[in-house]
C-alpha positions in Angstrom: 1.7 -9.5 -6.2 2.2 -9.6 -2.4 -0.6 -10.8 -0.2 -0.4 -10.0 3.5 -3.1 -10.7 6.1 -3.6 -9.4 9.6 -5.1 -11.9 12.0 -7.1 -9.1 13.8 -9.4 -6.4 12.8 -8.2 -2.8 13.4 -10.0 -0.8 16.1 -12.5 1.8 15.0 -11.1 5.2 14.0 -12.8 6.7 17.0 -10.7 4.5 19.4 -7.4 5.0 17.5 -7.0 8.6 18.5 -7.4 10.7 21.7 -8.0 14.5 21.6 -6.3 16.5 24.2 -5.8 20.3 24.7 -2.5 20.2 22.8 -3.7 18.2 19.8 -4.6 14.7 18.7 -2.6 11.7 19.8 -2.6 7.9 19.1 -4.4 6.1 21.9 -3.0 3.2 23.9 -5.3 0.9 21.8 -4.0 2.5 18.6 -0.4 2.0 19.6 -1.0 -1.6 20.6 -2.7 -2.3 17.2 0.2 -0.7 15.4 2.8 -2.8 17.1 0.8 -6.0 16.5 0.3 -5.1 12.8 4.0 -4.3 12.3 5.0 -7.6 13.9 2.6 -9.6 11.9 3.5 -7.9 8.6 7.3 -8.3 9.2 6.7 -12.0 10.0 4.8 -12.5 6.7 6.9 -10.5 4.4 10.5 -11.7 4.2 11.4 -9.7 1.1 13.1 -6.3 0.8 11.1 -3.2 1.4 11.3 -0.6 -1.3 10.7 3.1 -1.2 8.7 4.7 -4.0 10.1 8.1 -5.1 8.4 10.8 -7.1 10.3 9.5 -10.1 8.9 6.0 -9.9 
């Protein structure tokens, strides 16, 4: 079992996305949270990432 923890709470769903005339986009706050989360998870998990396929 792998246990990873984020030191911050994610922003609410309403602040993660911005609606514009050409569609929905990740907000500045959403992008910032994504970068922080990626950095923290990479720092905690030193193992090899695996991809799950349809076959298992």
